[in-house]
C-alpha positions in Angstrom: 111.1 130.5 89.7 108.5 128.1 91.0 107.3 125.8 88.2 103.9 124.0 88.0 103.9 120.3 88.8 102.2 118.0 86.3 101.6 114.3 87.3 101.7 111.7 84.5 99.1 109.1 84.5 101.7 106.5 85.5 102.9 108.6 88.4 99.5 109.2 89.5 98.6 105.5 89.5 102.0 104.5 91.1 101.1 107.0 93.9 97.6 105.6 94.4 98.9 102.0 94.3 101.6 102.7 96.9 99.2 104.5 99.2 96.5 101.7 98.8 99.2 99.0 99.5 100.2 100.7 102.8 96.6 101.2 103.9 95.8 97.4 103.4 99.1 96.3 104.9 98.9 98.5 108.1 95.1 98.4 108.3 95.5 102.1 108.9 95.6 105.2 106.8 98.2 106.9 109.1 101.3 105.9 107.3 99.6 106.3 103.9 98.8 109.9 104.8 102.3 110.6 106.0 103.8 109.1 102.9 101.5 111.2 100.6 102.5 114.3 102.6 106.2 113.4 101.8 105.3 113.0 98.1 103.6 116.4 98.1 106.5 118.0 99.9 108.9 116.6 97.5 106.8 117.9 94.5 106.8 121.3 96.1 110.6 121.2 96.7 111.3 120.2 93.1 109.0 122.8 91.7 111.3 125.4 93.5 114.6 123.6 93.0 114.4 121.3 89.8 118.1 120.5 89.9 117.9 119.0 93.4 117.4 115.5 92.0 120.1 113.1 90.8 120.7 113.2 87.0 119.8 110.0 85.1 121.6 108.9 82.0 118.7 110.5 80.0 119.6 114.2 79.8 116.3 115.9 81.1 115.3 113.2 83.5 116.1 113.3 87.4 115.0 111.4 90.5 114.8 112.2 94.2 115.0 109.4 96.6 112.1 109.1 99.2 112.5 106.3 101.5 112.4 103.1 99.3 111.0 105.2 96.3 112.6 107.1 93.3 110.5 110.1 92.6 111.3 110.6 88.9 110.6 113.8 87.0 111.5 115.8 83.9 111.9 119.6 83.8 110.6 121.5 80.8 110.8 125.3 80.4 107.4 125.7 81.7 106.7 122.9 84.2 107.9 119.8 86.0 106.4 116.5 84.9 106.4 113.7 87.5 107.0 110.6 85.6 106.8 107.9 88.1 107.2 107.0 91.7 109.2 103.8 91.6 109.6 101.3 94.5 113.4 100.7 94.3 113.0 97.2 95.7 111.8 96.2 92.1 113.7 95.0 89.1 116.0 97.9 88.1 116.0 96.8 84.4 112.1 97.4 84.3 112.8 101.0 85.9 115.3 101.7 83.1 112.7 100.7 80.4 110.0 102.9 81.9 112.2 105.9 82.1 113.4 105.4 78.6 109.8 105.3 77.4 109.0 108.5 79.5 111.8 110.4 77.6 110.2 109.9 74.2 
């Protein structure tokens, strides 16, 4: 059963910031568009196969690795909530704090 994808405010902002960064850095929208397509494809894949992600220490939260990013989500009975798109080159302790907040 395909579940609806809901983007948290944090995930939406992460996504925009990541795409804006790559547009500025490359002075082109090409890579940003491709990365956005990968994010969309991942969301569609997770909506069909929610257990595809790697289980975190928090029971209902999983993540899927996309290049240097952790696409973190929570499955409920009715939908999939994308919690954050985390650049894995950042402080992992900060990631743990954010995910812990998302589980409450």
